[in-house]
N, C-alpha and C positions, 0 to 999 in steps of 0.2 A: 744170817739171824739180825738183819736192821732192826736196833730198837728194841729186840727179845731176847738180847744175851749174844753175845758171839759164842759160838761151838767151834771146836777142832773132834778131828775123829783120826785116827791111825789109818792109813791107805796101805796096799803090798809097796812092795819093794819098784815094781814097776811104775807106781802115782797111778795106775790105772782105775783102781776098783778098792771098796772099802774091804780092808784085812780083815777074814771073817773072825766073829767074835768081839769086834772090835764097837763100842760104844761112844756118841759121843758126850761131850765133857766140855758146860761152860768153863769160857779161860777168864772173862769180863763182862759185866754187868749189863744193863738194859740200856745204857747212856751212848752206846755207838753205831755206827757204821762204818762201811767204805775203809774194813779192814788189813793189813798187812802187818806180819810179824818177820824182821831184820835178824838173824843173829851176828853178832858181832865180839868179839872176844868169849868171853863167859858168861854172856847175857842176852838173852831175845827181848827183843824188844819188840810191843804191840804198839804200832800206830792206828789213829781210828780217827772218827770224823763224829764232830755231835753236833747239837742246834740243829737250827733248820736251815735247809737245805734248797735252792731252786726257786728263790722267791727274789729273783733280783736284789736289789738297794736293799731288801729288807732282811735279807739270810743272815744268819748267825752263827752259818759253820764255821768251824773249824779244825786244825788239825791236833789232837791230843794223843799221849803216850802214856807208857809204865815201863817197863820191865822185870823181868823174872830171871833167873837161875835155870827153872824149865821152862821146858816149851807149852806144857800144861799147866801154869802158874804155880802157885800166885804171882800176876803180876801187879806192882805195887810203884806207887809216884815217888816223888823223893821225899815227902813226908815219912815215907813208908804206911801211907793208909792205902787199901787196896782197891782195885780197877773193877773187884766184882760187886764194891760197894761203889761205884759209879764216882769213885777221886781218883784224880787224873791233873797231870802237869799238860800245860799248853806248848805246842810246839811253834803252831802258827795262827797267828790271830789277825782281826780286819785292821786298817790303819786307814788314811786320810785319802788315801786313794783305790784301795781293795780293799772287799768284802764279800764275804761268803767264802772262805777261803777253805776247801775240805776236799775231799775224798781219794784221799791220795791215793798212790799206787807205789811201784817197785821203786826199791830205792836204787840207783845205779851209784858205781864208781866211775870215776875219769880217768884218762892216763897218769894225771899227775896222783891220785889215789884219795882224790877227794870224793864224798860222798856226796849225792845230789836227790831229791824229793819231789816227785810231781803229784801235782794237784790241780783242782780248778777254782775259780775264782769268778768275780765281777769288777769293772771298773769302774769307781764310782763314778766318773764323771760320763758316764754314758748308761749304763744299765741294761746295757743289752747284749744276752746271752753270755753263757761263760766261756774264759779263756782258759786255757793251759796254762799253769804255773812252773817254776822250775824254782826252787831255793836250793841252796849250799847248807847239807846239816854239817854242823862242827861238834865237836867233844870236848866237855869239861875235862878235868882232873881227876875226876869221879867217875867219868864214862856216861853222862846225861848227857844227850842231846840237845842243841839249841839252835835256830837260825836266828842270825843277827838281827837286832832289833825285834825280833817273836814276831815277823812279819812280814809278806813278801816285800823285796826294795823296788823300787822304781828307778828302772833304767832305760837309755836310750832305746825305743824300736825302731826296726828297720819298716820304713811306709811297704803295706801289701798295695801289688801292682794288680790292676784287675784289667782284663781283658774283656 
């Protein structure tokens, strides 16, 4: 559904086929791609990306989100506005080190019970290629996700050894 609406459809119990009689249902508007739905507690969280991707340092890509009490929506931002109307909150934006941060994928939980999200971005100092990024998702007292600083953290990197 990249930028044409994100749709969901019910699958068979084994997840291998579309359930007979099921029809696609649009769950969010036309500003998104790279979608992922994550269930935590009583909420389904929609994480997607919007902006321009893959244009090196000119990329405006970012990870956005909303939540719903139902898998099929409606997904709302923190102000109660609908993602169907392309209203959203930003989870990961650009900063002075990284730009074009988006196209998130699975959220994983580490052994300490912390949630982490994967996505890609560009390093502003070089602009060459997209790098795999990883940020910790934290949750506020009302159950809304956030990333410290709203953007990727710059950390020490292990040097790559070329053979």
